[in-house]
PAZAPA-4460 file (N, C-alpha, C; in steps of 0.05 Angstrom, whole numbers, plus 32768, in hexadecimal, padded with zeros to 4 digits):
% residues 332
    n_x    n_y    n_z   ca_x   ca_y   ca_z    c_x    c_y    c_z   seq   type   mol
   6D6E   8D24   7B3A   6D6A   8D0B   7B47   6D7A   8CF5   7B3B     1      M     A
   6D7D   8CF9   7B1F   6D8D   8CE4   7B11   6DAA   8CE6   7B19     2      A     A
   6DB5   8CFF   7B1C   6DD1   8D02   7B24   6DD5   8CF7   7B40     3      N     A
   6DC2   8CFD   7B51   6DC5   8CF3   7B6D   6DC6   8CD5   7B6E     4      R     A
   6DB4   8CC8   7B5E   6DB3   8CAB   7B5E   6DCC   8CA0   7B51     5      S     A
   6DD6   8CAE   7B3C   6DEF   8CA5   7B30   6E06   8CA7   7B43     6      W     A
   6E08   8CBE   7B50   6E1F   8CC1   7B63   6E1D   8CAD   7B79     7      S     A
   6E04   8CA7   7B82   6E01   8C92   7B97   6E0A   8C77   7B8E     8      G     A
   6E02   8C71   7B74   6E0B   8C57   7B69   6E28   8C56   7B66     9      A     A
   6E34   8C6D   7B5D   6E51   8C6D   7B5A   6E5F   8C6A   7B74    10      A     A
   6E54   8C77   7B89   6E60   8C75   7BA3   6E60   8C58   7BAD    11      R     A
   6E4A   8C4A   7BA9   6E49   8C2E   7BB1   6E5C   8C1D   7BA1    12      H     A
   6E5E   8C23   7B87   6E71   8C14   7B77   6E8D   8C18   7B80    13      A     A
   6E94   8C32   7B87   6EAF   8C38   7B91   6EB5   8C29   7BAA    14      W     A
   6EA2   8C28   7BBC   6EA7   8C19   7BD5   6EAB   8BFB   7BD0    15      L     A
   6E9B   8BF0   7BBD   6E9E   8BD4   7BB7   6EB9   8BCE   7BAB    16      L     A
   6EC2   8BE0   7B99   6EDD   8BDC   7B8D   6EF2   8BDF   7BA2    17      V     A
   6EEF   8BF2   7BB4   6F03   8BF6   7BC9   6F06   8BDD   7BDB    18      A     A
   6EEF   8BD1   7BE1   6EF0   8BB9   7BF1   6EFD   8BA2   7BE3    19      L     A
   6EF7   8B9F   7BC9   6F03   8B8A   7BB9   6F21   8B8F   7BB7    20      L     A
   6F29   8BA8   7BB4   6F46   8BAE   7BB2   6F54   8BA9   7BCC    21      A     A
   6F47   8BAE   7BE2   6F53   8BA9   7BFD   6F57   8B8C   7C01    22      T     A
   6F43   8B7C   7BFA   6F46   8B5F   7BFC   6F5C   8B54   7BEA    23      A     A
   6F5E   8B5F   7BD2   6F73   8B57   7BC0   6F8F   8B5F   7BCA    24      H     A
   6F90   8B75   7BD9   6FAA   8B7E   7BE4   6FB4   8B6B   7BF9    25      A     A
   6FA3   8B60   7C08   6FAB   8B4D   7C1D   6FB4   8B33   7C10    26      F     A
   6FAB   8B2D   7BF8   6FB3   8B14   7BEA   6FCD   8B17   7BDB    27      R     A
   6FD2   8B2E   7BCF   6FE9   8B32   7BBE   7000   8B3D   7BCE    28      T     A
   7019   8B38   7BC6   7030   8B43   7BD4   7032   8B61   7BD0    29      P     A
   7044   8B6F   7BE1   7045   8B8C   7BE1   7051   8B97   7BC7    30      H     A
   7063   8B88   7BBA   7071   8B92   7BA2   7061   8B8F   7B89    31      H     A
   7048   8B82   7B8B   7038   8B7F   7B73   702A   8B99   7B6C    32      A     A
   7026   8B9E   7B53   7019   8BB7   7B49   6FFE   8BB0   7B3E    33      T     A
   6FEB   8BC2   7B43   6FD0   8BBE   7B39   6FCE   8BC6   7B1C    34      A     A
   6FBE   8BB8   7B0C   6FBB   8BC0   7AF0   6FAE   8BDB   7AEE    35      P     A
   6FB5   8BEA   7AD9   6FAA   8C05   7AD5   6F8C   8C03   7AD0    36      P     A
   6F7D   8C17   7AD8   6F60   8C16   7AD4   6F5A   8C18   7AB7    37      P     A
   6F43   8C0B   7AAF   6F3A   8C0C   7A94   6F31   8C28   7A8C    38      S     A
   6F36   8C31   7A72   6F2F   8C4C   7A69   6F15   8C4E   7A5C    39      G     A
   6F05   8C38   7A5C   6EEB   8C38   7A4F   6ED6   8C42   7A63    40      R     A
   6ED8   8C5B   7A6B   6EC4   8C66   7A7D   6EBD   8C82   7A72    41      H     A
   6EA7   8C8B   7A7A   6E9F   8CA6   7A72   6EAE   8CBA   7A83    42      S     A
   6EAB   8CD3   7A7C   6EBA   8CE8   7A8A   6EB2   8CE9   7AA7    43      H     A
   6E98   8CE8   7AAB   6E8F   8CE8   7AC7   6E99   8CD0   7AD7    44      N     A
   6E99   8CB9   7AC9   6EA2   8CA1   7AD7   6EBF   8CA4   7ADE    45      E     A
   6ED0   8CAF   7ACB   6EED   8CB2   7AD1   6EF0   8CC5   7AE9    46      R     A
   6EE1   8CDA   7AE9   6EE4   8CED   7AFF   6EDD   8CE1   7B1A    47      G     A
   6EC9   8CD0   7B19   6EC0   8CC5   7B32   6ED2   8CAE   7B3B    48      L     A
   6EDB   8C9E   7B27   6EEA   8C86   7B2E   6F08   8C8A   7B2F    49      L     A
   6F12   8CA0   7B26   6F2F   8CA5   7B27   6F3A   8CA4   7B43    50      A     A
   6F2F   8CB3   7B55   6F39   8CB1   7B70   6F38   8C95   7B7C    51      P     A
   6F24   8C86   7B73   6F22   8C6B   7B7D   6F38   8C5A   7B72    52      A     A
   6F3E   8C5D   7B58   6F54   8C4E   7B4C   6F6F   8C55   7B59    53      H     A
   6F73   8C6F   7B5F   6F8C   8C77   7B6C   6F8E   8C6B   7B88    54      E     A
   6F77   8C6B   7B96   6F77   8C60   7BB1   6F7C   8C42   7BB0    55      A     A
   6F71   8C35   7B9C   6F75   8C18   7B9A   6F91   8C12   7B93    56      L     A
   6F9E   8C24   7B82   6FBB   8C1F   7B7C   6FCC   8C22   7B94    57      G     A
   6FC7   8C37   7BA4   6FD7   8C3A   7BBC   6FD3   8C23   7BD0    58      L     A
   6FBA   8C1B   7BD2   6FB5   8C05   7BE4   6FC2   8BEB   7BDB    59      L     A
   6FC2   8BE7   7BC1   6FCD   8BCE   7BB7   6FEB   8BCD   7BB7    60      A     A
   6FF7   8BE4   7BAE   7014   8BE4   7BAA   7023   8BEE   7BC2    61      T     A
   7019   8C03   7BCF   7027   8C0F   7BE6   703E   8C20   7BDC    62      G     A
   704C   8C2D   7BEE   7063   8C3D   7BE6   707A   8C2B   7BDD    63      P     A
   7089   8C34   7BCA   70A0   8C24   7BC0   70B5   8C20   7BD5    64      P     A
   70C0   8C08   7BD7   70D4   8C01   7BEA   70EE   8BFB   7BDC    65      L     A
   7104   8C03   7BE7   711E   8BFD   7BDB   7125   8BE0   7BDF    66      A     A
   7122   8BD5   7BF7   7127   8BB9   7BFD   7110   8BAD   7C0C    67      Q     A
   7109   8B95   7C06   70F3   8B89   7C16   70FB   8B86   7C33    68      P     A
   70E8   8B8D   7C44   70ED   8B8B   7C61   70E8   8B6E   7C6B    69      L     A
   70FA   8B65   7C7D   70F7   8B4B   7C89   70EE   8B4E   7CA6    70      E     A
   70DC   8B3E   7CAD   70D2   8B3F   7CC9   70E8   8B38   7CDD    71      A     A
   70ED   8B48   7CF1   7101   8B41   7D05   70F9   8B28   7D13    72      P     A
   710D   8B18   7D1B   7107   8AFF   7D2A   70F9   8B06   7D45    73      P     A
   70E5   8AF8   7D4A   70D7   8AFC   7D64   70E7   8AF4   7D7C    74      L     A
   70F6   8ADE   7D7A   7106   8AD4   7D90   7122   8ACF   7D86    75      V     A
   7135   8AD8   7D95   7151   8AD5   7D8D   7158   8AB7   7D8E    76      A     A
   7168   8AAF   7D7A   7170   8A93   7D78   7181   8A8B   7D90    77      E     A
   7178   8A78   7D9F   7186   8A6F   7DB7   719A   8A59   7DB0    78      A     A
   71B0   8A57   7DBF   71C2   8A41   7DB9   71B5   8A26   7DBF    79      P     A
   71BE   8A11   7DB2   71B2   89F7   7DB7   71B5   89EF   7DD4    80      P     A
   71A0   89E5   7DDE   719F   89DC   7DFB   71A7   89BF   7DFD    81      L     A
   71BC   89BB   7E0C   71C6   89A0   7E11   71BD   8997   7E2C    82      V     A
   71AF   8981   7E2D   71A5   8976   7E47   71B4   895C   7E4C    83      I     A
   71C2   895C   7E62   71D0   8944   7E6A   71BD   8930   7E76    84      A     A
   71BE   8917   7E6C   71AC   8903   7E77   71B5   88FA   7E93    85      E     A
   71A3   88FB   7EA5   71A9   88F3   7EC0   71AB   88D4   7EC1    86      A     A
   71BD   88CB   7ED2   71C0   88AD   7ED3   71A5   88A1   7EDD    87      P     A
   719F   888B   7ED0   7186   887E   7ED7   7188   8871   7EF3    88      R     A
   7174   8876   7F02   7173   886C   7F1D   7167   8850   7F1D    89      R     A
   7175   883E   7F28   716B   8822   7F28   7156   8820   7F3E    90      R     A
   713F   8819   7F36   7129   8816   7F49   7127   87F9   7F51    91      T     A
   711F   87F5   7F6A   711D   87DB   7F75   7100   87D0   7F72    92      H     A
   70EF   87E0   7F68   70D3   87D7   7F65   70D1   87C5   7F4E    93      W     A
   70C6   87AE   7F53   70C1   879B   7F3E   70A5   8790   7F42    94      R     A
   709A   8788   7F2C   7080   877D   7F2E   7081   8761   7F3B    95      K     A
   7073   875F   7F50   7074   8746   7F5F   7066   8730   7F50    96      K     A
   7072   8718   7F50   7065   8702   7F42   704B   86FA   7F50    97      P     A
   7039   86F1   7F40   701F   86E8   7F4B   7023   86CF   7F5B    98      V     A
   701C   86D0   7F74   701F   86B9   7F85   7008   86A5   7F81    99      Q     A
   700D   868C   7F81   6FF7   8679   7F7E   6FE3   867A   7F95   100      P     A
   6FCB   8676   7F8F   6FB6   8678   7FA3   6FBA   8662   7FB8   101      A     A
   6FB8   8669   7FD1   6FBB   8655   7FE7   6FA0   8648   7FEB   102      V     A
   6FA1   862E   7FEE   6F89   8620   7FF3   6F7D   8628   800E   103      Q     A
   6F63   862D   800F   6F57   8635   8028   6F5C   8622   803F   104      P     A
   6F5D   8608   8038   6F62   85F4   804D   6F7E   85F7   8059   105      Q     A
   6F92   85FE   8048   6FAD   8602   8052   6FB0   861C   8060   106      Q     A
   6FA1   8630   8058   6FA5   864B   8063   6F96   864E   807D   107      Q     A
   6F7D   8644   807F   6F6D   8649   8096   6F6C   8631   80A9   108      L     A
   6F69   861A   809E   6F65   8602   80AE   6F7D   85EF   80A9   109      F     A
   6F90   85EF   80BB   6FA7   85DE   80B9   6FA4   85C4   80C8   110      R     A
   6F8C   85BE   80D0   6F87   85A6   80E0   6F70   8596   80D3   111      N     A
   6F70   857D   80D9   6F5B   856B   80D2   6F4B   8563   80EB   112      R     A
   6F31   8563   80E9   6F20   855E   8100   6F11   8544   80FC   113      F     A
   6F12   8533   8111   6F03   851B   8111   6EED   851E   8126   114      I     A
   6ED5   8520   811C   6EBE   8527   812E   6EAD   850D   8132   115      V     A
   6EA8   8507   814B   6E96   84F1   8152   6E82   84FB   8166   116      A     A
   6E71   84E9   8170   6E5D   84F0   8183   6E68   84F7   819E   117      K     A
   6E7F   84EC   81A4   6E8A   84F0   81BF   6EA4   8500   81BF   118      D     A
   6EB3   84FF   81A9   6ECD   850D   81A8   6ECF   851E   818F   119      F     A
   6EE0   8532   8191   6EEA   8541   817A   6F08   8541   817B   120      L     A
   6F15   8536   8167   6F32   8533   8167   6F3D   8546   8152   121      I     A
   6F51   8556   8159   6F5E   8568   8146   6F7A   855D   8140   122      R     A
   6F80   855A   8126   6F99   854F   811D   6FA5   8562   8107   123      I     A
   6FBE   8569   8108   6FCA   8578   80F2   6FC8   856A   80D8   124      P     A
   6FC7   8578   80C2   6FC3   856C   80A8   6FD8   8558   80A1   125      L     A
   6FF1   855E   80A8   7007   854C   80A1   7010   853A   80B9   126      D     A
   6FFF   8538   80CD   7006   8528   80E5   700A   850A   80DD   127      A     A
   6FF9   84FF   80CC   6FFC   84E3   80C5   7016   84DE   80B7   128      G     A
   701D   84EF   80A4   7037   84EB   8096   704F   84EE   80A9   129      R     A
   704D   8502   80BB   7064   8506   80CD   7067   84EF   80E0   130      Q     A
   7052   84E6   80EC   7054   84D0   80FF   705E   84B7   80F1   131      V     A
   7054   84B2   80D9   705D   849A   80CB   707B   849C   80C4   132      R     A
   7085   84B3   80BC   70A2   84B6   80B7   70B2   84B3   80D1   133      E     A
   70A8   84BE   80E6   70B6   84BB   8100   70B8   849E   8108   134      F     A
   70A3   848F   8102   70A2   8473   810B   70B3   8461   80F9   135      V     A
   70B1   8465   80DE   70BF   8453   80CC   70DD   8459   80CA   136      L     A
   70E5   8472   80CC   7101   8479   80C9   710E   8479   80E5   137      L     A
   7122   8469   80E8   712F   8466   8103   713E   847E   810C   138      S     A
   7148   848F   80F9   7158   84A6   8101   7147   84BE   8106   139      H     A
   712D   84BC   8104   711B   84D3   8108   710D   84D1   8122   140      L     A
   7109   84E8   812F   70F9   84EA   8147   70ED   8506   8148   141      A     A
   70D3   8507   814E   70C6   8521   814E   70AE   8523   8160   142      G     A
   70A0   8539   815E   7089   853F   8170   7072   8549   815F   143      C     A
   705A   8540   8166   7041   8549   8158   702D   854F   816E   144      V     A
   701F   8566   816B   700B   856E   817E   6FEF   8568   8173   145      Q     A
   6FDF   855D   8185   6FC3   8556   817E   6FB0   8565   8192   146      L     A
   6F97   855F   818F   6F83   856B   81A1   6F6A   855B   81A2   147      G     A
   6F5D   855A   81B9   6F44   854B   81BB   6F32   855B   81CD   148      V     A
   6F18   8559   81C7   6F03   8565   81D7   6EEC   8552   81DA   149      E     A
   6EE4   854D   81F2   6ECF   8539   81F8   6EB4   8548   81FB   150      A     A
   6EA0   853B   81EF   6E84   8546   81F1   6E74   8538   8206   151      F     A
   6E7D   8522   8210   6E6D   8512   8223   6E7D   850C   823C   152      R     A
   6E71   8506   8252   6E7F   84FE   826A   6E8A   84E2   8266   153      P     A
   6E9A   84D9   827A   6EA8   84BF   8277   6E95   84A8   8273   154      L     A
   6E7F   84A8   8281   6E6D   8491   8280   6E5C   8490   8266   155      D     A
   6E5F   84A5   8254   6E50   84A5   823B   6E62   84A4   8223   156      S     A
   6E7B   849E   8227   6E8E   849C   8210   6E8A   8482   8201   157      V     A
   6E8A   8483   81E7   6E88   846A   81D6   6EA4   845F   81D1   158      H     A
   6EAC   844C   81E2   6EC7   8441   81DE   6EC6   842B   81C9   159      W     A
   6EDD   8428   81BB   6EE0   8412   81A8   6EE3   83F7   81B7   160      S     A
   6EE3   83E1   81A8   6EE6   83C7   81B4   6F01   83C4   81C2   161      G     A
   6F17   83CD   81B5   6F32   83CB   81C1   6F34   83DC   81DA   162      S     A
   6F27   83F4   81DA   6F28   8405   81F2   6F19   83F8   8209   163      A     A
   6F02   83EB   8203   6EF4   83DD   8218   6F04   83C5   8223   164      L     A
   6F14   83B9   8211   6F25   83A3   821A   6F3A   83AD   822D   165      R     A
   6F45   83C5   8228   6F59   83D0   823B   6F4B   83D8   8255   166      M     A
   6F33   83E2   8254   6F25   83E9   826D   6F1F   83D0   827D   167      L     A
   6F18   83BA   8270   6F11   83A2   827F   6F2A   8395   828C   168      M     A
   6F40   8395   827E   6F58   8388   8288   6F66   839A   829D   169      E     A
   6F64   83B4   829B   6F72   83C6   82AE   6F8F   83C9   82A7   170      G     A
   6F9E   83D6   82B8   6FBA   83DA   82B3   6FCA   83D0   82CB   171      N     A
   6FE4   83D5   82CA   6FF5   83CA   82DF   6FF3   83D9   82F9   172      A     A
   6FE4   83EF   82FA   6FE1   83FE   8313   6FE0   841C   830D   173      G     A
   6FD6   842C   8320   6FD5   8448   831C   6FBA   8452   8313   174      G     A
   6FB8   846C   8310   6F9E   8479   8309   6F9F   8482   82EB   175      S     A
   6FAF   8477   82DB   6FB2   8480   82BF   6FA3   846F   82AB   176      S     A
   6F92   845D   82B4   6F85   844B   82A1   6F73   845A   828D   177      L     A
   6F64   846E   8296   6F52   847D   8284   6F62   848D   826F   178      I     A
   6F77   8499   8278   6F88   84A8   8265   6F95   8495   8250   179      S     A
   6F9C   847D   8258   6FA7   846A   8245   6F92   8461   8231   180      E     A
   6F7A   845B   823A   6F65   8453   8228   6F5E   8469   8215   181      V     A
   6F5C   8482   821F   6F56   8498   820D   6F6C   849D   81F9   182      L     A
   6F85   8499   8200   6F9B   849C   81EE   6F99   8487   81D7   183      A     A
   6F93   846E   81DE   6F8F   845A   81C9   6F78   8461   81B7   184      F     A
   6F62   846B   81C3   6F4A   8472   81B2   6F52   8488   819E   185      E     A
   6F62   849B   81A6   6F6B   84B0   8194   6F7C   84A5   817E   186      M     A
   6F8F   8493   8185   6FA0   8487   8171   6F90   8476   815D   187      L     A
   6F7C   8469   8167   6F6C   8458   8155   6F5C   8469   8142   188      A     A
   6F50   847F   814B   6F40   8490   813A   6F50   84A1   8127   189      R     A
   6F68   84A9   8130   6F78   84BC   8120   6F8B   84AD   810D   190      A     A
   6F97   8497   8116   6FAB   848A   8106   6FA5   846C   80FF   191      F     A
   6F8D   8464   8106   6F85   8448   8100   6F94   8433   8110   192      G     A
   6F99   8438   8129   6FA9   8426   8139   6F98   840E   8142   193      A     A
   6FA5   83F7   8144   6F98   83DE   814E   6FA7   83D4   8167   194      H     A
   6F98   83CD   817B   6FA5   83C4   8193   6FB0   83A8   8190   195      L     A
   6FCA   83A5   8198   6FD7   838B   8196   6FD9   837E   81B2   196      E     A
   6FE4   838C   81C5   6FE7   8381   81E0   6FE2   8398   81F4   197      K     A
   6FD5   8390   820A   6FD0   83A3   821F   6FE8   83A4   8232   198      T     A
   6FE6   83B5   8246   6FFD   83B7   8259   7003   839E   8268   199      E     A
   6FEE   838F   826F   6FF2   8376   827E   6FFB   835F   826C   200      K     A
   6FF7   8361   8252   6FFF   834C   8240   701C   834E   8237   201      E     A
   7029   8364   823B   7045   8367   8234   7057   835D   824B   202      L     A
   706C   834E   8243   707E   8343   8257   709A   834F   8253   203      A     A
   70A8   8353   826A   70C2   8360   826A   70D6   8351   827B   204      Y     A
   70EE   8357   8278   7103   834D   828A   70FF   835A   82A6   205      R     A
   7109   834C   82BA   7106   8357   82D5   7114   8373   82D8   206      P     A
   7106   8384   82E6   7111   839F   82EB   710E   83B3   82D5   207      G     A
   70FF   83AC   82C0   70FC   83BE   82A9   70E4   83D0   82AD   208      S     A
   70E6   83E7   82A0   70CE   83F9   829E   70BB   83ED   828A   209      K     A
   70A1   83F5   828C   708D   83E8   827B   7080   83FD   8269   210      I     A
   7073   83F2   8254   7064   8402   8240   7046   83FD   8244   211      T     A
   7036   8411   823E   7019   840E   8244   700A   83FB   8232   212      D     A
   7010   83FC   8218   7003   83E9   8205   7012   83EA   81EB   213      F     A
   700D   83D6   81D9   701A   83D3   81BF   7004   83D4   81AA   214      A     A
   700B   83E1   8193   6FF8   83E5   817D   7005   83E0   8162   215      I     A
   6FF5   83DE   814E   6FFD   83E0   8132   6FEE   83F6   8125   216      Q     A
   6FFC   8407   8116   6FEF   841F   810B   6FF5   8422   80ED   217      A     A
   6FE7   8435   80E1   6FEB   843D   80C5   6FE3   8427   80B1   218      F     A
   6FD3   8414   80BA   6FCA   83FF   80A8   6FE0   83ED   809F   219      G     A
   6FF7   83ED   80AB   700D   83DB   80A4   7017   83CC   80BC   220      E     A
   7029   83BB   80B7   7035   83AC   80CD   704B   83BC   80DA   221      N     A
   7042   83D1   80E9   7054   83E4   80F7   704F   83E1   8114   222      V     A
   705C   83D0   8122   7058   83CD   813F   7064   83E4   814F   223      P     A
   7054   83EE   8161   705D   8405   8171   7055   8401   818E   224      L     A
   7066   840A   81A0   705F   840B   81BC   7055   8427   81C3   225      G     A
   7044   8429   81D7   7038   8443   81DE   703A   8446   81FD   226      V     A
   7045   845C   8205   7046   8463   8222   7037   847D   8225   227      S     A
   7026   847E   8239   7014   8495   823E   701B   84A2   8258   228      V     A
   701C   84BD   8258   7021   84CC   8271   7011   84E6   8270   229      T     A
   700C   84F1   8288   6FFE   850A   828A   7011   8520   8295   230      R     A
   7012   8536   8287   7024   854C   828F   7013   8561   829D   231      A     A
   7015   8562   82B7   7007   8576   82C6   7014   857B   82E1   232      Y     A
   700E   8592   82ED   7017   8598   8308   6FFE   85A3   8317   233      S     A
   6FFC   859C   8330   6FE4   85A4   833F   6FEC   85BA   8352   234      W     A
   6FD9   85CE   8354   6FDE   85E4   8366   6FCE   85E1   837F   235      G     A
   6FC0   85F8   8387   6FB1   85F8   83A0   6F97   85E8   839D   236      G     A
   6F87   85E8   83B2   6F6E   85DA   83B2   6F5B   85E6   839E   237      P     A
   6F48   85D7   8393   6F35   85E1   837F   6F21   85F4   838C   238      P     A
   6F17   8607   837C   6F03   8619   8386   6EE7   860C   8384   239      T     A
   6ED3   861A   838E   6EB8   860E   838D   6EAE   860A   8371   240      E     A
   6EB5   861D   835F   6EAD   861A   8343   6EBB   8603   8335   241      E     A
   6ED2   85FB   833E   6EE1   85E6   8332   6EDC   85CB   833E   242      E     A
   6ECA   85C9   8352   6EC5   85B0   835F   6EB8   859C   834B   243      E     A
   6EC4   8585   8347   6EB9   8570   8336   6EBD   8556   8346   244      R     A
   6EAE   8541   833E   6EB3   8527   834B   6ECF   851D   8347   245      P     A
   6EDB   8523   8330   6EF6   8519   832C   6F0B   8528   833C   246      W     A
   6F03   853F   8348   6F16   854F   8358   6F1D   8541   8373   247      D     A
   6F0D   852D   837B   6F12   8521   8395   6F2D   8512   8395   248      R     A
   6F35   8507   837F   6F4E   84F8   837E   6F66   850A   8375   249      R     A
   6F61   8524   8371   6F76   8536   8368   6F80   8546   8380   250      C     A
   6F96   8553   837B   6FA3   8562   8390   6FA0   8580   838C   251      R     A
   6F8D   8589   837D   6F89   85A6   8379   6F85   85AC   835C   252      G     A
   6F89   85C6   8355   6F85   85CF   8339   6F9F   85CB   8329   253      R     A
   6F9C   85C3   8310   6FB4   85C1   82FF   6FBF   85DD   82F9   254      P     A
   6FDA   85DF   82F9   6FE7   85F8   82F3   6FFB   85F3   82DC   255      V     A
   7005   8609   82D2   7017   8607   82BB   7031   85F8   82C2   256      A     A
   703B   85E9   82AF   7054   85DB   82B2   706C   85EE   82B2   257      L     A
   7081   85E7   82C0   709A   85F6   82BE   70AD   85E7   82AC   258      T     A
   70C0   85F5   829F   70D3   85E7   828E   70E2   85D0   829C   259      P     A
   70E8   85D4   82B5   70F6   85BF   82C4   70E5   85A6   82C7   260      C     A
   70CB   85AB   82CE   70B9   8594   82D2   70B3   8586   82B7   261      A     A
   70B0   8595   82A1   70AB   8589   8287   70C3   8578   827E   262      A     A
   70DC   8582   8282   70F3   8573   827A   70F7   855A   828B   263      R     A
   70F2   855D   82A4   70F5   8546   82B6   70E2   8530   82AF   264      R     A
   70C9   8537   82A9   70B5   8523   82A2   70BC   8515   8288   265      L     A
   70C5   8524   8273   70CC   8518   825A   70E4   8506   825C   266      L     A
   70F9   850E   826A   7110   84FD   826D   710A   84E4   827C   267      E     A
   70F9   84E6   8291   70F1   84CE   82A0   70E2   84BA   828D   268      K     A
   70CF   84C4   827E   70BF   84B3   826C   70CF   84A8   8255   269      K     A
   70E1   84B7   824A   70F2   84AE   8234   7105   8498   823D   270      L     A
   710F   849B   8255   7121   8486   8260   7111   846C   8264   271      F     A
   70F8   846E   826D   70E7   8457   8271   70E1   844A   8256   272      A     A
   70DC   845A   8241   70D6   844F   8227   70EE   843F   821C   273      V     A
   7106   844A   821E   711D   843B   8215   7122   8422   8225   274      N     A
   711D   8423   823F   7120   840B   824F   710D   83F5   8247   275      S     A
   70F4   83FC   8243   70E0   83E7   823B   70E5   83DC   821F   276      S     A
   70F0   83ED   820D   70F6   83E3   81F2   710C   83CF   81F3   277      S     A
   711F   83D1   8205   7136   83BE   8206   712E   83A5   8214   278      R     A
   711A   83A6   8226   7115   838F   8238   70FA   8381   8232   279      N     A
   70EB   8389   821E   70D2   837B   8219   70D8   8360   820D   280      V     A
   70C8   834B   8214   70CE   8330   820C   70BB   8325   81F6   281      R     A
   70A1   832A   81F9   708E   831D   81E7   7084   8330   81D1   282      N     A
   7091   8346   81CC   7088   8357   81B6   709F   8369   81AE   283      Y     A
   70A1   836E   8194   70B6   837F   8189   70A9   8396   8179   284      R     A
   70AE   83AE   8182   70A3   83C6   8174   70BA   83D5   8167   285      W     A
   70B2   83E3   8152   70C6   83F3   8143   70CF   840B   8154   286      R     A
   70BC   841A   815D   70C1   8431   816F   70AB   8433   8183   287      K     A
   70AD   8447   8194   7098   844B   81A8   708D   8468   81A5   288      Q     A
   7074   846B   81AD   7067   8485   81AD   7063   848D   81CA   289      I     A
   706D   84A5   81D1   7068   84B0   81EC   7051   84C3   81E9   290      L     A
   703A   84BB   81F3   7021   84CB   81F1   701E   84DB   820B   291      F     A
   701F   84F6   8208   701E   8508   821F   7004   8518   821E   292      V     A
   6FF5   8518   8234   6FDE   8529   8237   6FE6   8543   8243   293      W     A
   6FE0   8559   8235   6FE7   8574   823F   6FCE   8583   8246   294      A     A
   6FCF   8593   825C   6FB8   85A1   8266   6FB1   85BA   8256   295      F     A
   6FC6   85C6   824A   6FC2   85E0   823B   6FD4   85E1   8223   296      S     A
   6FCF   85F5   8213   6FE0   85F9   81FB   6FFC   8601   8203   297      Y     A
   6FFF   8612   8218   7019   861A   8221   7029   8602   822B   298      A     A
   701C   85F0   8239   702A   85D8   8243   7033   85C6   822B   299      D     A
   7022   85C4   8217   7029   85B4   81FF   7042   85C0   81F1   300      A     A
   7043   85DA   81ED   705A   85E7   81E0   7073   85E4   81F1   301      C     A
   7070   85E6   820B   7087   85E3   821D   7092   85C6   821B   302      L     A
   7081   85B3   821B   708A   8597   8219   7098   8592   81FE   303      L     A
   708E   859D   81E9   709B   859A   81CF   70B7   85A7   81CF   304      E     A
   70B9   85BE   81DA   70D4   85CC   81DC   70E8   85BB   81EC   305      E     A
   70DF   85B2   8203   70F1   85A2   8214   70F8   8587   8207   306      E     A
   70E6   857C   81F8   70EB   8563   81EA   7102   8567   81D5   307      Y     A
   7101   857C   81C7   7116   8581   81B3   7131   8587   81BF   308      L     A
   7132   858F   81D8   714B   8595   81E6   7158   857C   81F2   309      R     A
   7149   8567   81F4   7154   854E   8200   7167   8542   81EC   310      I     A
   717A   8533   81F5   718E   8526   81E4   7181   8514   81D0   311      S     A
   718D   8513   81B8   7182   8502   81A3   7183   84E4   81AA   312      T     A
   7197   84DC   81B8   7199   84C0   81C0   7182   84B7   81D1   313      K     A
   7178   84C9   81E2   7163   84C2   81F5   7147   84C1   81E7   314      L     A
   7143   84D2   81D3   7129   84D3   81C6   7128   84C7   81AA   315      R     A
   713E   84BA   81A1   713F   84B0   8186   712B   8499   8181   316      A     A
   7124   848A   8195   7112   8473   8192   70F5   847A   8198   317      N     A
   70EE   8494   819B   70D4   849C   81A4   70C8   84B2   8194   318      T     A
   70AE   84B0   818D   709F   84C6   8181   708D   84D2   8196   319      V     A
   708E   84EC   8198   707E   84FA   81AD   7064   8504   81A1   320      L     A
   704E   84FC   81AC   7033   8506   81A6   7028   8515   81BE   321      L     A
   7022   852F   81BA   7017   853F   81D0   6FFA   8546   81C9   322      I     A
   6FE8   8540   81DB   6FCC   8546   81D6   6FC1   8558   81EB   323      S     A
   6FB6   856E   81E3   6FA8   8580   81F5   6F8B   8577   81F8   324      R     A
   6F80   857B   820F   6F65   8571   8215   6F53   8587   821D   325      V     A
   6F39   8584   8217   6F25   8597   8220   6F0B   8587   8225   326      S     A
   6F01   858B   823D   6EE9   857C   8245   6EEF   855F   824D   327      G     A
   6F08   8559   8251   6F0F   853D   8259   6F1D   853D   8274   328      V     A
   6F10   854A   8287   6F1D   854C   82A1   6F1F   8532   82AF   329      E     A
   6F0F   851E   82A6   6F10   8504   82B4   6F29   84F3   82AF   330      W     A
   6F3B   84FD   829D   6F54   84EE   8299   6F69   84F6   82AE   331      I     A
   6F65   850C   82BC   6F7A   8515   82CF   6F77   8507   82EA   332      W     A
***
């Protein structure tokens, strides 16, 4: 039993030594030699451990080599790769500069509104500056479009004192008195106009054309003459739905203006404006305003286009104001 236990212990010791030798072999190079085994062992121990020492020596040292082996290169050395740089392509993309924020009033609402109980007047934001420049500078002449919408019938309109004065005195004749009074009311509310002389108070040389009334505007001593006209053409008889009391004095339904009719109307009125400016006796104005009532937006744009095509000499003394109307059928 003792021999069996001893041989079992020796076998375990041999395995432990073999494992240690194997681990040492992986750490040491191949040309290293293991130290000789110690001779301080009994006979039985030498017999048992000699094969282990020999095995450990072979594992540690390996067979003798004439020259150390070098590991072959895994990948053949490739020639240096030369990459030609492609020409840089000029791109047109650039970061856009940040645009300043547009004021909502300038972006969405380009008009100023004057709201009253009886009228709503639409005026472009820069209309006051434009009209003032057209009036004060003799070499300038231009056109400005306005708009008016009435909330009340004619007998319920709240007229100013000067407008009532015009209504009481009347005009020189014709059916344009209401349109002239409404034109003055718009100029008074939009540009601060003051009535100076009515149509009957202005005196001219014999044979001259006449102006409807004279005003002062813009809070300064800027005398102006004002001539009012209505731009419309009448078609066939009105339908039953279009019957109104004011239709009795009309000749049918209003239709769109033609370029020929618009140009003829403007040339006729501009000639009359120049004639009255030369022949007026008891008042001197800087320029005149030709106030035109337009039935639709298309007619207003057509009138502006034809006005710009007229000769500069004929329109140099006149500022054109075109007003579109809605709910004001009683001026026609």
